[in-house]
C-alpha positions in Angstrom: 117.8 -207.7 146.9 113.6 -207.9 147.8 114.4 -208.9 151.1 116.8 -206.0 152.0 114.1 -203.5 149.9 111.4 -205.0 152.4 113.5 -204.5 155.6 114.3 -201.4 154.6 110.5 -200.2 154.2 109.7 -201.9 157.7 112.5 -199.8 159.0 111.2 -196.7 157.1 107.9 -196.8 158.1 108.8 -198.0 162.0 111.2 -194.8 162.3 108.3 -192.3 160.7 105.9 -194.0 162.6 108.3 -193.2 166.0 108.8 -189.3 164.8 104.8 -189.0 164.3 104.5 -190.5 168.0 107.6 -188.5 169.4 106.3 -185.2 168.1 102.5 -186.1 169.3 103.9 -186.8 172.7 105.5 -183.3 172.6 102.9 -181.5 171.4 100.7 -183.0 174.3 103.4 -182.1 177.4 103.6 -178.8 175.8 99.7 -177.8 175.6 99.5 -179.4 179.4 102.4 -177.4 180.4 101.4 -174.1 178.8 97.7 -174.7 180.1 99.2 -175.0 184.0 101.2 -172.3 183.6 98.8 -169.6 182.5 96.0 -171.1 184.9 99.0 -170.3 187.6 99.4 -166.9 186.1 95.4 -166.3 185.9 94.4 -167.3 189.9 97.7 -165.5 191.3 97.3 -162.9 189.0 93.4 -162.7 190.8 94.4 -163.0 194.0 97.4 -160.6 193.9 95.9 -158.2 191.9 98.6 -157.6 189.5 99.4 -154.7 187.1 99.9 -154.8 183.7 103.6 -155.2 184.0 104.2 -158.3 186.0 104.0 -161.0 183.4 107.1 -158.6 181.5 109.2 -159.1 184.9 108.3 -163.0 184.5 109.5 -163.2 181.4 112.5 -161.2 182.2 113.4 -163.6 185.2 112.6 -166.4 183.4 115.4 -165.6 181.0 117.9 -165.2 183.9 117.3 -168.2 185.7 117.3 -170.5 182.0 119.3 -168.6 179.5 118.0 -169.1 176.2 114.8 -170.0 176.8 112.6 -169.2 173.8 108.3 -169.0 173.8 108.2 -167.4 177.4 108.0 -163.7 176.2 105.3 -161.4 178.2 103.1 -161.6 175.1 103.0 -165.7 174.8 102.2 -165.4 178.6 99.5 -163.6 178.1 98.2 -165.9 175.3 98.8 -168.6 177.7 96.7 -167.1 180.2 93.8 -166.8 177.6 93.9 -170.0 176.7 93.5 -171.6 180.1 91.0 -168.7 181.0 88.7 -170.1 178.3 89.1 -173.9 178.6 88.5 -173.6 182.5 85.1 -172.2 181.5 84.6 -175.2 179.2 85.9 -178.2 180.8 85.9 -180.1 184.2 90.2 -179.8 185.5 90.7 -181.8 188.1 92.0 -185.0 189.7 91.2 -188.2 187.9 92.1 -191.9 188.1 95.2 -193.3 186.2 92.8 -194.5 183.5 91.8 -191.5 182.9 93.3 -188.2 181.0 95.8 -186.4 182.6 98.9 -185.2 182.1 101.0 -183.2 185.1 98.1 -180.9 186.1 96.1 -181.2 183.4 93.4 -183.7 184.1 89.9 -183.9 181.6 87.1 -185.4 183.2 83.9 -183.6 181.3 82.7 -180.8 179.4 80.5 -178.0 181.0 77.2 -179.1 181.4 77.6 -181.7 178.8 80.1 -185.1 178.5 83.1 -184.8 176.5 83.2 -185.9 173.0 84.7 -189.5 172.5 87.3 -188.3 170.8 88.0 -185.5 172.4 91.7 -185.6 174.2 93.1 -187.3 171.0 91.8 -184.1 169.2 92.8 -181.5 171.7 96.1 -182.6 172.4 97.3 -183.1 168.5 96.9 -179.3 167.8 99.2 -176.9 168.0 99.7 -174.3 170.6 99.2 -171.2 167.8 95.8 -172.8 166.7 94.8 -173.4 170.1 95.4 -169.6 170.7 93.4 -168.6 168.3 90.6 -170.7 168.7 90.5 -169.9 172.5 90.5 -166.0 172.0 87.9 -166.0 169.1 85.6 -168.8 170.2 82.4 -168.2 172.3 81.7 -172.2 173.8 82.5 -175.4 174.0 80.7 -176.3 170.8 82.4 -173.8 168.2 85.7 -174.1 169.9 85.5 -178.5 169.1 84.2 -177.7 166.0 87.4 -175.9 164.4 89.5 -177.9 166.9 88.3 -180.8 164.5 88.8 -179.2 161.4 92.3 -178.2 162.4 92.9 -181.7 163.4 91.1 -183.7 160.8 91.7 -181.4 157.6 95.1 -180.1 158.5 94.7 -176.7 158.4 97.1 -174.6 158.8 97.0 -171.6 161.3 95.9 -168.9 158.3 93.8 -170.9 156.9 92.2 -171.2 160.5 92.1 -167.2 160.9 90.6 -167.1 157.7 87.9 -169.3 158.5 87.1 -168.3 162.2 86.8 -164.6 160.5 84.2 -166.3 158.0 82.0 -167.7 160.8 82.3 -171.2 159.2 80.7 -172.6 162.5 77.6 -170.5 161.7 77.3 -170.9 158.2 77.0 -174.7 158.5 73.5 -175.8 157.1 72.4 -172.5 155.5 72.9 -172.9 152.4 69.8 -172.6 150.5 69.1 -175.7 148.8 66.1 -178.7 148.3 67.8 -181.4 150.0 65.0 -182.5 152.3 62.7 -183.1 149.6 65.2 -185.2 147.3 67.9 -186.7 149.1 66.1 -190.2 150.8 68.9 -191.2 153.1 68.4 -189.1 155.7 72.4 -189.6 156.9 73.6 -188.3 153.5 71.2 -186.1 153.7 72.6 -184.2 156.6 76.0 -184.5 155.2 75.1 -182.5 152.5 73.4 -180.1 154.4 76.7 -180.0 156.2 79.1 -179.9 153.3 78.1 -176.8 151.9 77.8 -173.1 152.7 75.7 -170.4 152.1 78.5 -168.2 151.3 82.2 -168.3 149.8 84.8 -166.0 150.5 87.3 -166.3 147.1 90.1 -163.6 148.6 92.1 -165.1 146.0 90.1 -163.9 143.4 91.9 -160.2 143.6 90.5 -158.2 140.2 89.9 -154.9 140.0 86.5 -154.3 140.0 84.3 -157.5 141.0 81.2 -156.4 139.1 82.6 -156.4 136.1 84.7 -160.3 136.3 83.1 -162.4 133.7 82.7 -165.9 134.1 85.0 -167.3 132.4 87.7 -165.2 134.4 86.0 -166.6 137.4 86.4 -170.2 136.9 90.0 -169.7 135.4 91.0 -168.1 138.9 89.5 -171.0 140.9 90.6 -173.2 138.5 94.9 -171.6 138.8 94.0 -172.1 142.5 92.2 -175.4 142.8 94.0 -176.3 145.5 92.8 -173.2 148.3 89.2 -173.9 146.3 88.9 -176.8 147.5 90.3 -175.8 151.3 87.3 -173.1 151.1 85.0 -176.0 150.4 86.4 -178.6 152.8 88.8 -181.7 152.9 86.3 -184.0 150.8 86.2 -182.6 147.7 88.3 -183.9 145.0 88.5 -182.2 141.8 87.5 -183.6 138.5 87.8 -180.9 135.8 86.5 -177.4 134.2 83.8 -177.6 131.1 83.5 -181.1 131.9 82.2 -182.1 128.5 78.7 -184.0 128.3 77.7 -185.5 125.0 73.8 -185.9 124.5 72.3 -186.9 121.3 75.2 -185.6 119.6 75.2 -182.1 121.1 78.1 -180.9 123.3 77.2 -179.5 126.9 79.7 -178.1 129.6 79.5 -178.3 133.4 82.0 -175.3 134.7 83.3 -177.1 137.8 82.9 -181.0 138.4 84.2 -182.4 141.9 83.3 -185.7 143.9 82.9 -185.7 147.3 84.2 -188.2 149.2 81.7 -188.3 152.6 78.7 -188.1 150.0 80.0 -190.5 147.5 78.3 -187.9 144.9 79.5 -186.1 142.1 79.1 -182.3 142.8 78.8 -179.9 139.9 79.0 -176.2 140.2 78.1 -173.4 138.1 79.3 -170.1 138.2 77.1 -167.2 137.7 78.5 -163.5 138.1 75.5 -161.9 138.6 72.1 -162.2 140.6 70.6 -165.7 140.7 67.6 -166.5 138.2 65.2 -169.7 138.6 66.3 -170.6 135.2 69.6 -171.5 136.4 68.3 -174.5 138.1 66.1 -176.0 135.1 69.9 -176.0 133.2 71.9 -177.4 137.0 68.6 -180.4 137.0 69.9 -180.9 133.3 73.2 -181.5 134.2 72.9 -183.8 137.0 70.5 -186.1 134.9 73.0 -186.3 132.6 75.5 -186.7 135.1 74.1 -189.7 136.7 72.7 -191.1 133.7 76.2 -190.9 132.1 79.1 -190.3 135.0 78.1 -191.7 137.8 79.0 -195.4 138.7 76.7 -197.4 140.3 77.9 -197.6 144.0 77.5 -193.8 144.0 74.6 -191.4 145.3 73.2 -188.9 142.8 74.4 -185.8 141.7 74.2 -182.9 143.5 74.2 -179.3 142.1 75.3 -175.9 143.3 75.3 -172.9 141.6 77.8 -170.1 142.9 76.1 -166.7 142.3 77.2 -162.8 143.0 73.5 -162.5 145.0 70.4 -164.2 145.4 67.2 -163.3 147.2 65.9 -166.6 149.5 62.4 -166.2 148.8 63.5 -166.7 144.8 65.4 -169.6 145.4 63.0 -170.9 147.6 59.9 -170.9 145.1 62.5 -171.9 142.2 63.4 -175.1 144.4 59.5 -176.7 143.8 59.0 -179.5 141.5 62.5 -180.2 141.2 64.0 -183.5 141.8 67.8 -183.1 141.9 69.5 -182.5 144.9 70.8 -178.5 144.7 71.7 -175.8 146.5 72.2 -171.9 145.7 75.6 -170.2 147.2 77.1 -166.8 146.7 80.9 -165.7 146.8 82.9 -162.3 147.8 86.0 -161.8 146.0 89.0 -160.2 148.4 87.9 -156.4 147.2 84.6 -157.0 148.5 85.7 -158.7 152.2 84.2 -157.2 155.3 87.6 -155.4 157.5 86.9 -158.1 160.1 87.8 -161.2 157.3 90.8 -158.8 155.8 92.9 -158.9 159.0 92.7 -162.8 158.5 94.3 -162.3 154.9 97.4 -161.3 153.3 97.5 -157.8 151.7 96.9 -157.1 147.9 100.8 -157.3 147.1 100.7 -160.6 148.6 97.9 -161.8 147.1 98.7 -160.3 143.1 101.9 -163.0 143.7 100.3 -165.4 144.4 98.2 -165.0 141.3 101.4 -164.4 139.0 
């Protein structure tokens, strides 16, 4: 019986691995095909001075030639052209030796003007065309596009989440969080990872309150906990939720951390304190106290010192900068926006209010 289970497990793993490899190969072929079609359309349209109706006619003719063909509407052909036009400006494409990356007419040799990252091909061909089009139509250059491609591939972002993060300009927000990490985190690689792990502003679009100015801290915390998966997605894929109102007992007195996480990449506890008003300097004193207690009582010997983030409604960066002086614990101050406060360009990437209410129910 044990042998049979072992064989079944091996066969199951082999089948799943084969399916995964097949899916990857299919996606690779599709991306190469869509690029080739988009490039052909773009080159021909430029040379022949095509009008706006030509793609519709091409789509109809393809349907006539291949009845039941899906995915080649005039709209999709336009998307393929956008995809091809963007990447033709970012990477060198042409004939390469057999041991190089090559798929039909799609061969990648280098980025313009630099060399490609070593994992570029694996990431590029693992991402669906829907994601690719969103990135190609909204990003400005190679570095920004590759940043979002990497996030999709490594953190399994769905299309809606990708759209939201592009609208929130996550790429430009990296490393903008006001913090004291340079003074307090001694290991250079951990310091750099910490700087890149937190944003200056978080879009809490799942919090749909009638008047954001009158939401209290307990309601804010409650909505975050109810939607903890969405909150973690807004933080990044390396965060694990430990608990809310995390109790610390010090000299027979109880203290409570609003939200406590663990970041696998940083190997650190991360404490969040929620404030619904404007940042005040005294918030850092309380957070410094919590971090000292977490490092003494909760942190494991192999883990790095804890990090604290004050998440508040508003902040003055100069006041935050002065407040950080003379503290020896790693801390940052971020702000948040709820669904009622999102600018118009953010709202276009989000569900409407009725959908959000259903999610909250």
